[in-house]
BAKE-121696 format. One line per 5 residues: number of its first residue (from 1); their letters; for each residue x negated, y negated, z negated of C-alpha. Coordinates in nm, 2 decimals, decimal comma. Layout:
BAKE-121696
NUM> A> X:Y:Z; ...
END
This chain:
BAKE-121696
1> XXXXX> -0,01:0,02:-0,02; -0,14:-0,31:0,07; -0,20:-0,54:-0,18; -0,06:-0,89:-0,19; -0,34:-1,18:-0,16
6> XXXXX> -0,32:-1,44:-0,48; -0,24:-1,76:-0,35; -0,31:-1,90:-0,66; -0,57:-2,14:-0,65; -0,91:-2,12:-0,97
11> XXXXX> -0,88:-2,41:-1,21; -1,15:-2,61:-1,32; -1,13:-2,47:-1,69; -1,43:-2,34:-1,86; -1,31:-2,02:-1,86
16> XXXXX> -1,68:-1,85:-1,86; -1,71:-2,02:-2,25; -1,49:-1,73:-2,33; -1,54:-1,35:-2,38; -1,25:-1,04:-2,36
21> XXXXX> -1,18:-0,84:-2,65; -1,33:-0,56:-2,73; -1,09:-0,20:-2,63; -1,06:0,09:-2,87; -1,13:0,43:-2,76
26> XXXXX> -0,84:0,61:-2,89; -0,76:0,82:-2,58; -0,54:1,03:-2,76; -0,33:0,73:-2,92; 0,01:0,81:-3,04
31> XXXXX> 0,16:0,52:-3,14; 0,34:0,46:-2,79; 0,60:0,74:-2,87; 0,68:0,62:-3,23; 0,99:0,39:-3,36
36> XXXXX> 1,08:0,23:-3,62; 1,35:0,40:-3,78; 1,28:0,27:-4,14; 1,21:-0,05:-4,26; 0,85:-0,11:-4,36
41> XXXXX> 0,78:-0,24:-4,73; 0,73:-0,67:-4,70; 0,52:-0,91:-4,86; 0,60:-1,26:-4,85; 0,34:-1,53:-4,86
46> XXXXX> 0,48:-1,83:-4,85; 0,41:-1,96:-5,14; 0,06:-1,86:-5,04; -0,06:-1,90:-4,65; 0,27:-2,10:-4,57
51> XXXXX> 0,25:-2,37:-4,87; -0,15:-2,42:-4,80; -0,04:-2,54:-4,47; 0,14:-2,78:-4,51; 0,10:-3,13:-4,46
56> XXXXX> 0,27:-3,16:-4,81; 0,21:-2,87:-5,03; 0,52:-2,80:-5,24; 0,59:-2,94:-5,52; 0,69:-2,72:-5,81
61> XXXXX> 1,02:-2,76:-5,78; 0,97:-2,69:-5,43; 0,79:-2,39:-5,50; 1,04:-2,22:-5,74; 1,33:-2,32:-5,49
66> XXXXX> 1,17:-2,10:-5,24; 1,05:-1,83:-5,47; 1,39:-1,80:-5,60; 1,53:-1,78:-5,25; 1,27:-1,52:-5,15
71> XXXXX> 1,42:-1,29:-5,44; 1,81:-1,36:-5,38; 1,72:-1,22:-5,02; 1,54:-0,93:-5,15; 1,17:-0,95:-5,08
76> XXXXX> 0,99:-0,72:-5,34; 0,65:-0,81:-5,31; 0,60:-1,16:-5,32; 0,24:-1,37:-5,32; 0,30:-1,67:-5,52
81> XXXXX> -0,06:-1,88:-5,48; -0,39:-1,90:-5,55; -0,43:-1,99:-5,90; -0,81:-2,04:-5,96; -0,75:-2,30:-5,68
86> XXXXX> -0,63:-2,56:-5,89; -0,39:-2,61:-6,15; -0,08:-2,66:-5,96; -0,06:-2,30:-5,82; -0,19:-2,15:-6,19
91> XXXXX> 0,09:-2,35:-6,38; 0,34:-2,23:-6,13; 0,25:-1,84:-6,17; 0,27:-1,91:-6,54; 0,60:-2,09:-6,52
96> XXXXX> 0,79:-1,77:-6,34; 0,65:-1,53:-6,56; 0,74:-1,77:-6,89; 1,06:-1,84:-6,77; 1,17:-1,50:-6,69
101> XXXXX> 1,21:-1,55:-6,35; 1,06:-1,23:-6,20; 1,30:-0,94:-6,19; 1,18:-0,63:-6,33; 1,13:-0,47:-5,99
106> XXXXX> 0,97:-0,78:-5,82; 0,57:-0,77:-5,78; 0,41:-1,08:-5,73; 0,05:-1,15:-5,60; -0,20:-1,34:-5,69
111> XXXXX> -0,51:-1,42:-5,37; -0,89:-1,51:-5,49; -1,21:-1,50:-5,35; -1,50:-1,23:-5,49; -1,65:-1,48:-5,73
116> XXXXX> -1,67:-1,42:-6,10; -1,54:-1,74:-6,20; -1,28:-1,72:-5,96; -1,15:-1,38:-6,06; -1,16:-1,43:-6,42
121> XXXXX> -0,93:-1,70:-6,38; -0,70:-1,55:-6,13; -0,62:-1,20:-6,38; -0,56:-1,47:-6,67; -0,30:-1,64:-6,51
126> XXXXX> -0,07:-1,28:-6,50; -0,06:-1,22:-6,85; 0,24:-1,08:-6,97; 0,38:-1,03:-6,60; 0,58:-0,69:-6,57
131> XXXXX> 0,42:-0,60:-6,22; 0,13:-0,79:-6,06; -0,13:-0,74:-5,81; -0,46:-0,91:-5,76; -0,54:-0,95:-5,40
136> XXXXX> -0,89:-1,02:-5,33; -1,10:-1,08:-4,99; -1,41:-1,14:-4,80; -1,46:-1,21:-4,45; -1,67:-0,95:-4,28
141> XXXXX> -1,64:-1,05:-3,88; -2,00:-1,12:-3,70; -1,96:-1,46:-3,70; -1,91:-1,53:-4,02; -2,15:-1,32:-4,14
146> XXXXX> -2,42:-1,50:-3,93; -2,28:-1,85:-3,94; -2,09:-1,89:-4,23; -2,23:-1,64:-4,47; -2,59:-1,59:-4,31
151> XXXXX> -2,62:-1,25:-4,50; -2,63:-0,84:-4,36; -2,39:-0,67:-4,35; -2,49:-0,45:-4,67; -2,47:-0,78:-4,88
156> XXXXX> -2,11:-0,86:-4,73; -1,98:-0,52:-4,85; -2,16:-0,56:-5,16; -1,94:-0,89:-5,20; -1,64:-0,66:-5,19
161> XXXXX> -1,76:-0,39:-5,43; -1,88:-0,63:-5,70; -1,51:-0,84:-5,65; -1,35:-0,49:-5,70; -1,51:-0,41:-5,98
166> XXXXX> -1,50:-0,74:-6,15; -1,11:-0,73:-6,08; -1,10:-0,40:-6,25; -1,28:-0,56:-6,53; -1,09:-0,88:-6,63
171> XXXXX> -0,77:-0,66:-6,56; -0,89:-0,41:-6,84; -1,00:-0,74:-7,09; -0,72:-0,96:-7,02; -0,39:-0,76:-6,94
176> XXXXX> -0,20:-0,54:-7,18; -0,03:-0,22:-7,17; 0,33:-0,39:-7,06; 0,17:-0,50:-6,68; 0,17:-0,25:-6,39
181> XXXXX> -0,17:-0,34:-6,26; -0,21:-0,33:-5,87; -0,49:-0,42:-5,62; -0,52:-0,55:-5,28; -0,86:-0,60:-5,07
186> XXXXX> -0,88:-0,77:-4,71; -1,17:-0,76:-4,49; -1,10:-1,06:-4,38; -1,10:-1,13:-4,00; -1,06:-0,78:-3,95
191> XXXXX> -0,97:-0,85:-3,54; -1,31:-0,98:-3,51; -1,47:-0,70:-3,73; -1,61:-0,40:-3,63; -1,44:-0,12:-3,68
196> XXXXX> -1,64:0,06:-3,80; -1,78:-0,15:-4,02; -1,44:-0,25:-4,17; -1,35:0,14:-4,26; -1,74:0,13:-4,42
201> XXXXX> -1,63:-0,13:-4,64; -1,28:-0,02:-4,72; -1,45:0,28:-4,79; -1,68:0,17:-5,07; -1,39:-0,10:-5,21
206> XXXXX> -1,20:0,27:-5,27; -1,50:0,42:-5,41; -1,49:0,16:-5,74; -1,04:0,19:-5,72; -1,09:0,56:-5,69
211> XXXXX> -0,71:0,58:-5,56; -0,53:0,87:-5,64; -0,16:0,97:-5,69; 0,02:0,70:-5,92; -0,25:0,49:-5,83
216> XXXXX> -0,22:0,32:-5,49; -0,47:0,06:-5,33; -0,34:-0,17:-5,07; -0,57:-0,21:-4,77; -0,49:-0,55:-4,63
221> XXXXX> -0,58:-0,56:-4,23; -0,57:-0,90:-4,18; -0,57:-1,07:-3,76; -0,69:-1,40:-3,94; -0,70:-1,54:-3,59
226> XXXXX> -0,51:-1,32:-3,30; -0,77:-1,23:-3,06; -0,61:-0,95:-2,84; -0,33:-0,77:-2,71; -0,06:-0,58:-2,92
231> XXXXX> -0,11:-0,27:-2,79; -0,53:-0,31:-2,89; -0,36:-0,41:-3,24; -0,20:-0,12:-3,25; -0,52:0,07:-3,14
236> XXXXX> -0,71:-0,04:-3,38; -0,47:0,00:-3,73; -0,46:0,37:-3,59; -0,76:0,41:-3,60; -0,80:0,29:-3,91
241> XXXXX> -0,52:0,53:-4,01; -0,71:0,80:-3,88; -1,05:0,76:-4,01; -0,95:0,60:-4,38; -1,04:0,92:-4,63
246> XXXXX> -0,77:0,94:-4,91; -0,51:0,80:-4,68; -0,21:0,92:-4,86; -0,32:0,66:-5,13; -0,36:0,38:-4,91
251> XXXXX> -0,09:0,15:-4,84; -0,21:-0,03:-4,52; -0,09:-0,36:-4,44; -0,04:-0,56:-4,12; -0,12:-0,99:-4,18
256> XXXXX> -0,09:-1,12:-3,81; -0,11:-1,47:-3,72; 0,04:-1,62:-3,41; -0,26:-1,79:-3,23; -0,15:-1,55:-2,94
261> XXXXX> 0,24:-1,63:-2,93; 0,21:-1,23:-3,01; 0,22:-1,18:-3,38; 0,58:-1,05:-3,39; 0,52:-0,79:-3,11
266> XXXXX> 0,16:-0,71:-3,32; 0,35:-0,62:-3,61; 0,56:-0,40:-3,50; 0,29:-0,21:-3,30; 0,07:-0,19:-3,62
271> XXXXX> 0,38:-0,05:-3,81; 0,42:0,25:-3,51; 0,05:0,26:-3,55; 0,09:0,37:-3,91; 0,06:0,02:-4,12
276> XXXXX> 0,31:0,08:-4,37; 0,36:-0,31:-4,50; 0,39:-0,64:-4,32; 0,26:-0,92:-4,46; 0,44:-1,26:-4,34
281> XXXXX> 0,61:-1,59:-4,41; 0,98:-1,67:-4,31; 1,00:-1,87:-3,99; 0,67:-1,84:-3,89; 0,56:-2,08:-4,12
286> XXXXX> 0,13:-2,07:-4,18; -0,20:-2,25:-4,07; -0,21:-2,30:-3,71; 0,09:-2,16:-3,51; 0,17:-1,93:-3,85
291> XXXXX> 0,21:-1,62:-3,97; 0,41:-1,40:-3,78; 0,78:-1,46:-3,90; 0,92:-1,23:-4,12; 1,30:-1,34:-4,00
296> XXXXX> 1,26:-1,24:-3,64; 1,14:-0,88:-3,78; 1,36:-0,79:-4,02; 1,68:-0,95:-3,75; 1,48:-0,75:-3,51
301> XXXXX> 1,53:-0,41:-3,67; 1,89:-0,49:-3,83; 1,96:-0,55:-3,42; 1,85:-0,19:-3,38; 2,03:-0,07:-3,61
306> XXXXX> 1,78:-0,04:-3,90; 1,86:-0,15:-4,23; 1,56:-0,42:-4,26; 1,64:-0,43:-4,64; 1,65:-0,82:-4,65
311> XXXXX> 1,97:-1,03:-4,69; 1,96:-1,25:-4,34; 2,35:-1,24:-4,38; 2,36:-1,62:-4,46; 2,10:-1,73:-4,23
316> XXXXX> 2,18:-2,13:-4,21; 2,13:-2,12:-4,60; 1,77:-1,93:-4,52; 1,72:-2,23:-4,27; 1,84:-2,47:-4,54
321> XXXXX> 1,61:-2,39:-4,81; 1,29:-2,32:-4,58; 1,31:-2,63:-4,43; 1,33:-2,82:-4,77; 1,03:-2,64:-4,90
326> XXXXX> 0,83:-2,71:-4,61; 0,95:-3,06:-4,53; 0,94:-2,87:-4,16; 1,19:-2,84:-3,92; 1,26:-2,50:-3,73
331> XXXXX> 1,33:-2,51:-3,43; 1,67:-2,49:-3,23; 1,57:-2,20:-3,02; 1,38:-2,00:-3,29; 1,51:-1,64:-3,30
336> XXXXX> 1,77:-1,55:-3,51; 1,82:-1,90:-3,67; 1,82:-2,18:-3,45; 2,06:-2,44:-3,39; 2,14:-2,34:-3,02
341> XXXXX> 2,05:-1,93:-3,04; 2,39:-1,84:-3,03; 2,48:-2,03:-2,73; 2,56:-2,03:-2,37; 2,55:-2,35:-2,13
346> XXXXX> 2,57:-2,16:-1,82; 2,89:-2,13:-1,70; 2,84:-1,74:-1,55; 2,64:-1,70:-1,93; 2,96:-1,79:-2,07
351> XXXXX> 3,20:-1,59:-1,87; 3,04:-1,28:-1,94; 3,06:-1,35:-2,33; 3,40:-1,41:-2,33; 3,47:-1,12:-2,17
356> XXXXX> 3,30:-0,94:-2,38; 3,45:-1,06:-2,68; 3,80:-0,94:-2,51; 3,61:-0,57:-2,44; 3,52:-0,57:-2,78
361> XXXXX> 3,85:-0,65:-2,89; 4,00:-0,40:-2,65; 3,78:-0,08:-2,75; 3,83:-0,16:-3,12; 4,20:-0,13:-3,08
366> XXXXX> 4,20:0,15:-2,85; 3,98:0,39:-3,10; 4,20:0,25:-3,39; 3,92:0,08:-3,57; 3,79:-0,31:-3,58
371> XXXXX> 3,57:-0,48:-3,38; 3,31:-0,45:-3,69; 3,31:-0,08:-3,74; 3,22:-0,02:-3,33; 2,89:-0,04:-3,20
376> XXXXX> 2,84:-0,41:-3,06; 2,83:-0,49:-2,69; 2,86:-0,83:-2,58; 2,65:-0,99:-2,27; 2,36:-1,24:-2,40
381> XXXXX> 2,44:-1,18:-2,75; 2,17:-0,93:-2,92; 2,33:-0,95:-3,21; 2,72:-1,08:-3,38; 2,66:-1,41:-3,48
386> XXXXX> 2,95:-1,35:-3,78; 2,69:-1,11:-3,91; 2,44:-1,36:-4,03; 2,71:-1,63:-4,10; 2,75:-1,82:-3,76
391> XXXXX> 3,05:-1,90:-3,63; 3,18:-1,82:-3,31; 3,31:-2,23:-3,25; 2,92:-2,24:-3,22; 2,85:-1,93:-3,00
396> XXXXX> 2,97:-2,16:-2,64; 2,89:-2,52:-2,58; 2,97:-2,75:-2,27; 2,74:-2,92:-2,03; 2,73:-2,99:-1,69
401> XXXXX> 2,59:-2,65:-1,61; 2,90:-2,46:-1,80; 3,22:-2,29:-1,61; 3,53:-2,24:-1,66; 3,44:-1,94:-1,89
406> XXXXX> 3,28:-2,13:-2,20; 3,53:-2,36:-2,20; 3,83:-2,12:-2,18; 3,66:-1,92:-2,48; 3,65:-2,31:-2,70
411> XXXXX> 4,03:-2,30:-2,63; 4,11:-1,94:-2,67; 3,92:-1,95:-2,97; 3,97:-2,29:-3,16; 4,33:-2,29:-3,01
416> XXXXX> 4,47:-1,99:-2,92; 4,53:-2,05:-2,60; 4,45:-1,79:-2,29; 4,42:-2,01:-1,96; 4,53:-1,81:-1,67
421> XXXXX> 4,19:-1,79:-1,44; 4,34:-2,06:-1,20; 4,41:-2,29:-1,44; 4,04:-2,20:-1,63; 3,90:-2,32:-1,29
426> XXXXX> 4,14:-2,66:-1,25; 4,06:-2,77:-1,63; 3,69:-2,68:-1,58; 3,64:-2,93:-1,29; 3,81:-3,20:-1,54
431> XXXXX> 3,58:-3,13:-1,79; 3,29:-3,10:-1,49; 3,37:-3,46:-1,39; 3,35:-3,60:-1,73; 2,96:-3,44:-1,78
436> XXXXX> 2,88:-3,53:-1,49; 2,98:-3,94:-1,51; 2,88:-3,95:-1,91; 2,58:-3,68:-1,93; 2,56:-3,46:-2,23
441> XXXXX> 2,74:-3,19:-2,42; 3,12:-3,16:-2,47; 3,21:-3,07:-2,81; 3,49:-2,80:-2,88; 3,69:-3,16:-3,03
446> XXXXX> 3,62:-3,35:-2,72; 3,75:-3,02:-2,49; 4,06:-3,00:-2,68; 4,12:-3,38:-2,66; 4,07:-3,40:-2,31
451> XXXXX> 4,32:-3,09:-2,26; 4,58:-3,26:-2,46; 4,57:-3,61:-2,25; 4,59:-3,37:-1,91; 4,85:-3,13:-2,00
456> XXXXX> 5,02:-3,19:-2,34; 5,20:-3,56:-2,39; 5,25:-3,63:-2,72; 5,45:-3,92:-2,94; 5,12:-4,09:-2,96
461> XXXXX> 5,04:-4,05:-2,60; 5,37:-4,04:-2,39; 5,23:-4,04:-2,08; 5,44:-3,91:-1,78; 5,76:-3,96:-1,59
466> XXXXX> 6,03:-3,71:-1,81; 6,01:-3,56:-2,14; 6,22:-3,28:-2,24; 6,47:-3,31:-2,55; 6,73:-3,02:-2,58
471> XXXXX> 6,81:-2,79:-2,31; 7,13:-2,54:-2,32; 7,15:-2,24:-2,13; 7,44:-2,03:-1,96; 7,48:-1,76:-1,79
476> XXXXX> 7,80:-1,67:-1,52; 7,90:-1,29:-1,46; 7,76:-1,31:-1,17; 7,38:-1,38:-1,33; 7,36:-1,76:-1,25
481> XXXXX> 7,20:-1,99:-1,50; 7,33:-2,29:-1,53; 7,10:-2,54:-1,75; 7,15:-2,85:-1,88; 6,88:-3,04:-2,02
486> XXXXX> 6,87:-3,37:-2,25; 6,56:-3,56:-2,08; 6,38:-3,89:-2,03; 6,32:-3,98:-1,70; 6,11:-4,32:-1,62
491> XXXXX> 6,20:-4,47:-1,94; 6,62:-4,39:-1,94; 6,80:-4,12:-2,07; 6,96:-3,86:-1,84; 7,07:-3,53:-1,87
496> XXXXX> 6,98:-3,32:-1,60; 7,17:-3,03:-1,47; 7,08:-2,78:-1,22; 7,14:-2,38:-1,15; 6,93:-2,11:-1,03
501> XXXXX> 6,82:-1,71:-1,12; 6,68:-1,82:-1,44; 6,64:-2,07:-1,63; 6,27:-2,21:-1,47; 6,47:-2,16:-1,11
506> XXXXX> 6,75:-2,39:-1,29; 6,52:-2,66:-1,42; 6,33:-2,69:-1,07; 6,73:-2,74:-0,91; 6,77:-2,98:-1,13
511> XXXXX> 6,48:-3,18:-1,05; 6,54:-3,18:-0,70; 6,86:-3,37:-0,83; 6,65:-3,70:-0,91; 6,38:-3,64:-0,62
516> XXXXX> 6,10:-3,38:-0,73; 6,12:-3,10:-0,52; 5,88:-2,88:-0,70; 5,81:-2,54:-0,61; 5,67:-2,22:-0,86
521> XXXXX> 5,35:-2,04:-0,76; 5,29:-1,84:-1,12; 5,38:-1,82:-1,42; 5,28:-1,67:-1,74; 5,30:-1,67:-2,13
526> XXXXX> 5,19:-1,53:-2,50; 5,28:-1,60:-2,81; 4,95:-1,78:-2,98; 5,01:-1,56:-3,32; 5,25:-1,32:-3,50
531> XXXXX> 5,60:-1,37:-3,73; 5,91:-1,52:-3,70; 5,75:-1,87:-3,66; 5,52:-1,79:-3,37; 5,50:-2,01:-3,10
536> XXXXX> 5,46:-1,95:-2,74; 5,25:-2,08:-2,50; 5,38:-2,12:-2,12; 5,15:-2,17:-1,80; 5,36:-2,26:-1,47
541> XXXXX> 5,15:-2,34:-1,14; 5,35:-2,54:-0,92; 5,33:-2,70:-0,57; 5,48:-3,06:-0,62; 5,47:-3,20:-0,26
546> XXXXX> 5,10:-3,16:-0,16; 4,97:-3,09:-0,45; 4,95:-2,79:-0,65; 4,89:-2,82:-1,04; 4,87:-2,63:-1,33
551> XXXXX> 5,10:-2,70:-1,66; 5,16:-2,60:-2,02; 5,42:-2,57:-2,28; 5,43:-2,50:-2,66; 5,71:-2,44:-2,87
556> XXXXX> 5,85:-2,19:-3,08; 6,15:-2,11:-2,82; 5,96:-1,96:-2,52; 6,23:-2,12:-2,30; 6,18:-2,47:-2,41
561> XXXXX> 5,80:-2,38:-2,38; 5,86:-2,25:-2,02; 6,07:-2,62:-1,95; 5,76:-2,85:-2,11; 5,51:-2,64:-1,91
566> XXXXX> 5,71:-2,71:-1,56; 5,76:-3,05:-1,69; 5,33:-3,11:-1,78; 5,25:-2,96:-1,40; 5,56:-3,25:-1,22
571> XXXXX> 5,41:-3,55:-1,47; 5,03:-3,46:-1,40; 5,16:-3,49:-1,00; 5,28:-3,85:-1,08; 5,00:-3,94:-1,25
END
């Protein structure tokens, strides 16, 4: 097969400055065949990685608000700070311990570098905690070894070993039996560290900690800077998971950053490759392009029928709290939580969504179930917005790119009006004219206002030649209907009388008596609710002179509703 020529031109950008990432020699990799069928363990680092990346770091009040949110959502492992970095973080850790704010089943984690005075201060902050983990890290990648620390591999490994030993010594000295104590180690910049050396350091740390049954160690392998494709990241995790000794006593944790924009994929593939836990932040907060987004990860599981074991049912409260605590706005296109993610502007998308909702209702009725009891299948909506606390009112919004489906959805959802298809086309053109003229978005309230003004005169806006009051029909023995209607025509009260083979036919005959030639093309009606007091909506398509127009009438009496619909069309023709 001939290869198509590349018609793109080379740029002047200095691509020669950048090397390619290293591949992993693992030809029998197994992760591509795996699926995520249960939720991983989660650790939120909003109060650590997220907080350190803020222009205005959280105040104690905002930190507490974030901590309480994470607890309500169901996170069982929360990194709450870097106590040795300053008094603010130390005091916050002390406050949540002393206030009894930490549920018994929640483990708090605190971060430290591998220096004795910092380790001592860090462990001191945990006194009295019921469940706590110290997280120690040191950089292991070549550039950091050679440029930042100017140390050998052995020296870097020794930092990790000595730091681990010091954590154990201070925990033994300062923490009482009431504290279930754990340990986590991170070879920072794992993604740039030689795999065999990362393994060597982790094994040396395990030799000190001695993981065994009931004595877990957490080994966190951070993509401190995202360097490779998610597939290569997964290869690195599968390689480490295969080669670590005492693997059954190790929690392998993934900590992606989003420098390449693929942190979510990297985290998911790492779990497929053997990782047990994901560390990240709500909405991807964090240094540079952020930590991996825990909301997207959790909702991705939910959308595939896997319980994330985290509660996202009020996504707007979660977003509002995160925005308050971080003093940063969530993008309107942010997956699952943004203002616009359950919104369709495109007419074809709107029409498909509308039909999807209708099909869900029909399928549920056929199965004798509610819509919530059957599998979700609506075009363009990966989940039911209602499941995260969103209203269907926000699903479809209308602008100049919108079509009849979206407009019809708003009227059906908000006002129980199921417009016939040709009437949808007619009204969408009216909305299109408005958006083309004025630009911007047309809100549901504005759509309803335009619809009422166009089709439904009311006492406050009594437009049109004719207003119908009361009508009475009698049927002769031969089936002929005689209709008498009290009406106002051109401002004068009058009585219209006509005959026909039904109320509508008789009314059209009456209109001919005042010089209005109207012919019926289509008629549809439906009830707008259940019960004795339900109103009916009637839709009539008429040929009036050289115009073809729709009218609508709404009334508790179906005959009056149909007469009002005919008047609506006739009045529109005379506008």
